[in-house]
C-alpha positions as CSV (number, residue, x, y, z in Angstrom):
1,X,90.4,96.3,59.6
2,X,91.7,93.5,57.4
3,X,95.2,93.9,56.0
4,X,95.7,94.3,52.2
5,X,96.9,91.1,50.6
6,X,100.6,90.5,50.5
7,X,100.6,88.6,47.3
8,X,103.3,89.8,44.9
9,X,105.1,91.7,47.6
10,X,108.7,90.8,48.6
11,X,109.4,91.1,52.3
12,X,112.8,92.1,53.5
13,X,114.0,91.8,49.8
14,X,114.1,88.1,50.4
15,X,110.7,86.5,50.7
16,X,108.5,86.7,47.5
17,X,104.9,86.2,48.5
18,X,103.2,83.9,46.0
19,X,99.7,83.0,47.1
20,X,97.4,82.9,50.2
21,X,97.1,79.6,52.0
22,X,94.5,80.5,54.6
23,X,93.6,82.8,57.5
24,X,92.3,82.4,61.0
25,X,92.7,83.6,64.6
26,X,96.5,83.1,64.4
27,X,96.8,85.4,61.4
28,X,97.1,85.0,57.6
29,X,99.3,82.4,56.0
30,X,101.0,82.7,52.6
31,X,103.1,80.5,50.3
32,X,106.3,82.3,49.5
33,X,109.7,81.7,48.0
34,X,112.9,82.3,49.8
35,X,114.9,84.1,47.1
36,X,118.2,83.6,48.9
37,X,118.0,79.8,49.4
38,X,115.7,79.1,46.5
39,X,113.1,77.1,48.5
40,X,109.4,77.5,49.2
41,X,108.4,78.6,52.7
42,X,105.3,79.7,54.5
43,X,104.8,83.2,55.7
44,X,102.6,83.6,58.8
45,X,101.5,87.2,59.3
46,X,101.3,87.8,63.0
47,X,98.1,89.1,64.5
48,X,97.9,92.8,65.3
49,X,97.5,92.0,69.0
50,X,101.0,90.6,68.8
51,X,102.6,92.9,66.3
52,X,101.5,96.1,68.1
53,X,102.7,94.9,71.5
54,X,106.5,95.3,71.7
55,X,106.8,93.3,74.9
56,X,104.6,90.4,73.6
57,X,106.5,90.4,70.3
58,X,109.8,90.2,72.1
59,X,108.6,87.2,74.1
60,X,107.3,85.5,71.0
61,X,110.7,86.0,69.3
62,X,112.5,84.5,72.3
63,X,110.2,81.5,72.2
64,X,110.5,81.2,68.5
65,X,114.2,81.0,68.8
66,X,113.9,78.3,71.4
67,X,111.6,76.2,69.2
68,X,113.8,76.8,66.2
69,X,116.8,75.6,68.2
70,X,115.0,72.3,69.0
71,X,114.8,71.2,65.3
72,X,112.3,68.5,66.3
73,X,110.5,66.5,63.6
74,X,107.1,67.0,65.3
75,X,107.3,70.8,65.7
76,X,106.8,73.2,62.9
77,X,110.2,74.5,61.9
78,X,110.7,78.2,62.3
79,X,113.3,79.7,59.9
80,X,113.1,83.4,60.4
81,X,110.9,86.3,61.7
82,X,111.0,90.0,61.1
83,X,109.0,93.1,60.2
84,X,108.6,95.0,56.9
85,X,106.6,98.1,56.3
86,X,104.3,97.5,59.3
87,X,103.9,93.8,58.8
88,X,105.3,91.4,61.4
89,X,105.7,87.9,60.3
90,X,107.3,84.5,60.9
91,X,108.9,82.3,58.2
92,X,108.3,78.6,58.6
93,X,108.6,75.4,56.7
94,X,105.9,74.9,54.1
95,X,103.6,71.9,54.9
96,X,101.5,69.9,52.6
97,X,98.7,67.7,53.9
98,X,95.8,68.4,56.3
99,X,95.0,69.4,59.8
100,X,93.9,66.9,62.3
101,X,90.5,68.7,62.3
102,X,90.2,67.8,58.6
103,X,91.4,64.2,59.2
104,X,88.7,63.7,61.8
105,X,85.9,65.0,59.7
106,X,84.9,61.5,58.5
107,X,84.9,60.2,62.1
108,X,87.2,58.3,64.5
109,X,90.6,56.9,63.6
110,X,91.6,53.3,64.0
111,X,92.9,53.1,67.5
112,X,96.5,52.0,66.5
113,X,96.7,55.1,64.2
114,X,95.4,57.3,67.0
115,X,98.0,55.9,69.3
116,X,100.8,56.4,66.8
117,X,99.7,60.0,66.2
118,X,99.4,60.5,69.9
119,X,103.0,59.2,70.5
120,X,104.4,61.6,67.9
121,X,102.4,64.5,69.4
122,X,103.7,63.6,72.9
123,X,107.3,63.6,71.6
124,X,106.8,67.1,70.1
125,X,105.2,68.4,73.3
126,X,108.0,66.8,75.5
127,X,110.7,68.6,73.4
128,X,109.0,72.0,73.8
129,X,108.3,71.4,77.5
130,X,111.9,70.6,78.0
131,X,112.7,74.2,77.1
132,X,110.0,75.5,79.4
133,X,107.6,76.3,76.5
134,X,103.9,75.5,77.0
135,X,101.5,75.7,74.0
136,X,98.2,76.5,76.0
137,X,96.0,76.1,72.9
138,X,96.5,72.6,71.6
139,X,93.5,71.6,69.4
140,X,92.9,69.7,66.1
141,X,93.4,72.9,64.1
142,X,97.0,73.2,65.6
143,X,98.0,69.7,64.7
144,X,99.0,69.0,61.0
145,X,99.4,65.7,59.3
146,X,101.8,66.0,56.4
147,X,101.4,64.1,53.1
148,X,104.6,62.2,54.1
149,X,102.9,60.9,57.3
150,X,104.6,63.2,59.8
151,X,102.8,64.9,62.7
152,X,103.5,68.6,63.2
153,X,102.4,70.8,66.1
154,X,101.7,74.4,65.0
155,X,101.6,77.8,66.6
156,X,103.8,77.5,69.6
157,X,104.4,80.9,71.0
158,X,101.4,82.4,69.2
159,X,98.4,80.9,70.8
160,X,98.5,82.6,74.1
161,X,98.5,86.1,72.6
162,X,95.5,86.0,70.2
163,X,91.9,87.1,70.8
164,X,89.3,85.8,68.4
165,X,86.1,88.0,68.1
166,X,84.0,84.9,67.2
167,X,83.9,83.9,70.8
168,X,85.2,80.4,70.1
169,X,88.6,81.4,71.3
170,X,88.7,82.5,74.9
171,X,92.1,84.2,74.8
172,X,93.7,87.5,75.7
173,X,96.8,89.5,75.0
174,X,98.3,90.4,78.3
175,X,100.7,93.3,78.6
176,X,102.9,91.9,81.3
177,X,105.9,89.6,80.5
178,X,104.0,86.6,82.2
179,X,101.1,85.5,80.0
180,X,100.1,82.9,82.6
181,X,99.2,85.3,85.4
182,X,96.0,84.3,87.3
183,X,92.8,85.8,85.9
184,X,93.8,85.5,82.3
185,X,91.8,82.9,80.4
186,X,93.8,81.3,77.6
187,X,92.9,78.5,75.3
188,X,90.1,77.2,73.0
189,X,86.8,76.3,74.6
190,X,86.5,72.5,74.6
191,X,90.2,71.8,74.9
192,X,91.1,74.0,77.9
193,X,92.2,72.4,81.2
194,X,90.1,73.1,84.2
195,X,92.7,75.5,85.6
196,X,92.6,77.5,82.4
197,X,88.8,77.7,82.6
198,X,89.2,79.2,86.1
199,X,91.8,81.7,84.8
200,X,94.6,80.1,86.8
201,X,98.2,79.7,85.7
202,X,98.8,77.0,83.1
203,X,101.8,74.8,82.8
204,X,102.9,71.7,80.9
205,X,100.2,69.6,82.6
206,X,97.6,71.9,81.0
207,X,98.9,70.8,77.6
208,X,98.6,67.2,78.9
209,X,94.8,67.8,79.4
210,X,94.4,69.2,75.9
211,X,96.4,66.2,74.6
212,X,93.9,63.9,76.3
213,X,91.0,65.8,74.6
214,X,92.7,65.2,71.2
215,X,93.4,61.6,71.9
216,X,89.8,61.1,73.0
217,X,88.5,62.8,69.8
218,X,90.8,60.7,67.6
219,X,89.5,57.5,69.2
220,X,85.8,58.4,69.2
221,X,85.4,61.0,66.4
222,X,83.7,63.3,69.0
223,X,84.9,66.1,71.3
224,X,85.5,65.0,74.8
225,X,83.4,68.0,76.2
226,X,80.3,69.2,74.4
227,X,77.5,71.7,75.0
228,X,75.3,74.1,73.2
229,X,77.4,77.2,74.1
230,X,80.9,78.0,75.2
231,X,79.7,78.4,78.8
232,X,78.2,74.9,78.7
233,X,81.4,73.4,77.4
234,X,83.5,75.1,80.0
235,X,81.1,73.9,82.7
236,X,81.4,70.4,81.4
237,X,85.2,70.6,81.6
238,X,85.0,71.6,85.3
239,X,82.2,69.1,86.2
240,X,82.0,66.1,83.9
241,X,84.1,63.0,83.0
242,X,83.7,62.1,79.3
243,X,82.7,58.5,78.5
244,X,85.6,56.1,78.0
245,X,86.7,55.8,74.3
246,X,86.0,52.1,74.4
247,X,82.3,52.8,75.0
248,X,82.2,54.4,71.6
249,X,84.7,52.1,69.9
250,X,84.8,48.7,71.6
251,X,88.1,47.7,70.0
252,X,89.9,50.4,71.9
253,X,92.0,48.6,74.6
254,X,91.4,49.3,78.3
255,X,95.0,50.5,78.6
256,X,94.3,53.3,76.2
257,X,91.1,54.2,78.1
258,X,93.2,54.6,81.2
259,X,95.8,56.8,79.4
260,X,93.0,59.1,78.2
261,X,91.3,59.2,81.7
262,X,94.6,60.1,83.4
263,X,95.3,62.9,80.9
264,X,91.8,64.3,81.6
265,X,92.1,64.3,85.4
266,X,90.6,67.6,86.8
267,X,93.6,68.0,89.1
268,X,96.9,68.7,87.4
269,X,98.7,66.7,90.1
270,X,96.8,63.5,89.1
271,X,97.7,63.8,85.3
272,X,100.9,62.5,83.7
273,X,103.7,64.6,85.0
274,X,105.2,65.1,81.5
275,X,104.5,64.4,77.9
276,X,107.8,62.3,77.9
277,X,105.9,59.7,79.9
278,X,103.1,59.5,77.2
279,X,105.2,58.8,74.1
280,X,106.6,55.4,75.1
281,X,103.3,54.3,76.6
282,X,101.4,55.0,73.4
283,X,104.1,53.7,71.2
284,X,104.2,50.5,73.2
285,X,100.4,50.1,73.0
286,X,100.5,50.5,69.2
287,X,103.3,48.1,68.7
288,X,101.9,45.3,70.8
289,X,101.3,42.4,68.5
290,X,102.0,44.3,65.3
291,X,104.5,43.1,62.8
292,X,104.0,44.9,59.5
293,X,106.7,47.6,59.0
294,X,110.3,47.0,58.1
295,X,113.5,48.9,58.7
296,X,115.3,50.1,55.6
297,X,118.9,51.0,55.2
298,X,119.9,54.3,56.9
299,X,121.5,57.1,55.2
300,X,125.3,57.3,55.7
301,X,125.7,53.8,57.1
302,X,125.2,50.6,55.1
303,X,122.3,48.3,56.0
304,X,123.2,45.9,58.8
305,X,121.4,43.1,57.1
306,X,120.4,42.0,53.6
307,X,116.9,41.3,54.8
308,X,115.7,44.0,57.2
309,X,114.1,42.7,60.4
310,X,110.4,43.5,60.8
311,X,109.8,45.9,63.6
312,X,107.2,48.5,64.6
313,X,109.2,51.0,66.7
314,X,112.9,51.7,67.0
315,X,115.3,53.5,69.4
316,X,118.7,54.4,68.1
317,X,121.3,54.8,70.9
318,X,124.1,57.3,70.4
319,X,127.0,55.4,68.8
320,X,129.7,54.6,71.3
321,X,133.2,56.0,71.1
322,X,135.3,53.5,73.0
323,X,138.6,55.3,72.5
324,X,137.2,58.6,73.9
325,X,138.8,60.6,71.0
326,X,137.2,64.1,70.7
327,X,137.1,64.1,66.9
328,X,135.6,60.6,67.0
329,X,132.9,61.9,69.4
330,X,131.8,64.4,66.7
331,X,131.7,61.7,64.1
332,X,129.7,59.3,66.3
333,X,127.1,62.0,67.0
334,X,126.8,62.7,63.3
335,X,126.3,59.0,62.4
336,X,123.6,58.7,65.1
337,X,121.8,61.8,64.0
338,X,121.9,60.8,60.4
339,X,120.4,57.4,61.2
340,X,117.6,59.0,63.3
341,X,116.8,61.6,60.6
342,X,116.9,59.1,57.7
343,X,114.8,56.3,59.3
344,X,112.3,58.9,60.7
345,X,111.2,59.4,57.1
346,X,109.7,55.9,56.9
347,X,105.9,56.3,57.4
348,X,105.3,53.0,59.1
349,X,108.2,53.0,61.5
350,X,108.2,54.9,64.8
351,X,111.7,56.2,65.5
352,X,112.4,57.9,68.8
353,X,113.4,61.5,68.4
354,X,117.0,62.8,68.7
355,X,116.0,64.9,71.8
356,X,114.9,61.6,73.5
357,X,117.8,59.4,72.5
358,X,120.7,61.8,73.2
359,X,119.9,61.6,76.9
360,X,121.3,58.1,76.8
361,X,124.9,56.9,76.5
362,X,126.1,54.5,73.9
363,X,126.8,51.8,76.5
364,X,123.2,51.9,77.9
365,X,121.5,48.6,78.3
366,X,119.2,48.0,75.2
367,X,116.6,46.1,77.1
368,X,116.2,48.8,79.7
369,X,116.1,51.5,77.1
370,X,113.5,49.6,75.2
371,X,111.4,49.1,78.3
372,X,111.6,52.8,79.3
373,X,110.7,54.0,75.8
374,X,108.2,51.3,74.9
375,X,109.9,50.3,71.6
376,X,110.3,46.8,70.1
377,X,113.9,47.2,68.9
378,X,117.0,49.1,69.8
379,X,119.9,49.9,67.5
380,X,123.3,50.5,69.0
381,X,126.8,50.9,67.5
382,X,130.4,51.8,68.0
383,X,133.0,53.6,65.9
384,X,136.7,53.0,66.3
385,X,139.8,54.1,64.4
386,X,141.5,51.3,62.5
387,X,144.7,52.2,60.7
388,X,144.0,54.8,58.1
389,X,140.2,54.2,58.4
390,X,137.3,53.4,60.6
391,X,135.7,50.3,62.0
392,X,131.9,50.6,62.5
393,X,130.0,47.9,64.3
394,X,126.2,48.0,64.4
395,X,123.9,45.8,66.5
396,X,120.1,45.4,66.4
397,X,118.6,44.0,69.5
398,X,115.0,42.9,70.3
399,X,114.1,44.9,73.3
400,X,111.6,42.4,74.6
401,X,113.8,39.4,75.0
402,X,117.3,40.9,74.5
403,X,117.8,38.6,71.5
404,X,120.3,40.0,69.0
405,X,118.5,40.3,65.7
406,X,121.5,41.2,63.6
407,X,125.1,42.2,64.2
408,X,127.3,43.8,61.5
409,X,130.8,45.2,61.3
410,X,132.4,47.1,58.5
411,X,135.8,48.8,58.0
412,X,136.1,51.8,55.9
413,X,139.1,53.9,54.8
414,X,139.0,57.6,55.4
């Protein structure tokens, strides 16, 4: 039985529900206002299958906390969750834009754009997988393209629990703590990995398969696996190899065909081992031969040049702290994070995520980092105390030939 609308209600004396945004298998979504912080948010009312299952709800909350702690630009930010008068809900950032499903309605995307979107998706998946969280229901409806040009993955922690009576969703709500137990079919027909179709345990490589389905659809405008019924589509996943994207779109490079094919291997062992491998590959393919975007000045640190070098993708190494001072370490981390967050807002510049870059040290070799991550340019820097102030040195290096593009030093009083 459908719930009564929440419009005009205030949940937990904090969230004023303003208007409905939509509804689907994952529950109803509303636009709301956080009265405490004075900002607009989205309220996602959790499905009854989840709300009425205390064990499942507790697991969702644990995973929501893990996703919230990541604070990754390609994952939907979760601010809060709670229950009020029988309604369980999650509070998330409010997005404006469209789903990947809507973006694909006119047809295939240009291959470079598809590769760029794929790289961002892979970074988000890698961040979640690093915490042991698997989506299990990645599909165009769960990928959102914001009006600012950012890619967001939706519904981590929800997908596995929901049953849709339409038959399009082949999911179930297990009552044991492990939702991946054999015999439980989880996912959306057409995007499930073969092991999910068979009811076997799913892991991060199952998300890699679904990712391959998304990449194939972005490049061709058509689902990778089709059929007149859900059964036919599931049979195709187990039996068939979809045509290479280049057969549908001849301008798609062979390297991209190979990436899609490896993602869609029937055996999990033959797929990419992790999404972290995919992001630099796709970013590198997209940036090859391109030279249109520019780097702008980062927030908190003055531009290293008067004329920004033209680059396609950028990795920002953690700023070095040569003196080893603990207080300076805090400052260098803050400068690095500010630069990553600020430059990530540029629509035409691919900036590697914080979760990727903080695995490196400030003294890492820029050329090796660029090769590993598939970026064209690497930014490094160091911060040292100088009298009553600081000395900040920034260096921009071409990752391909190790040529120093720009080097800039600046002293500042504290």
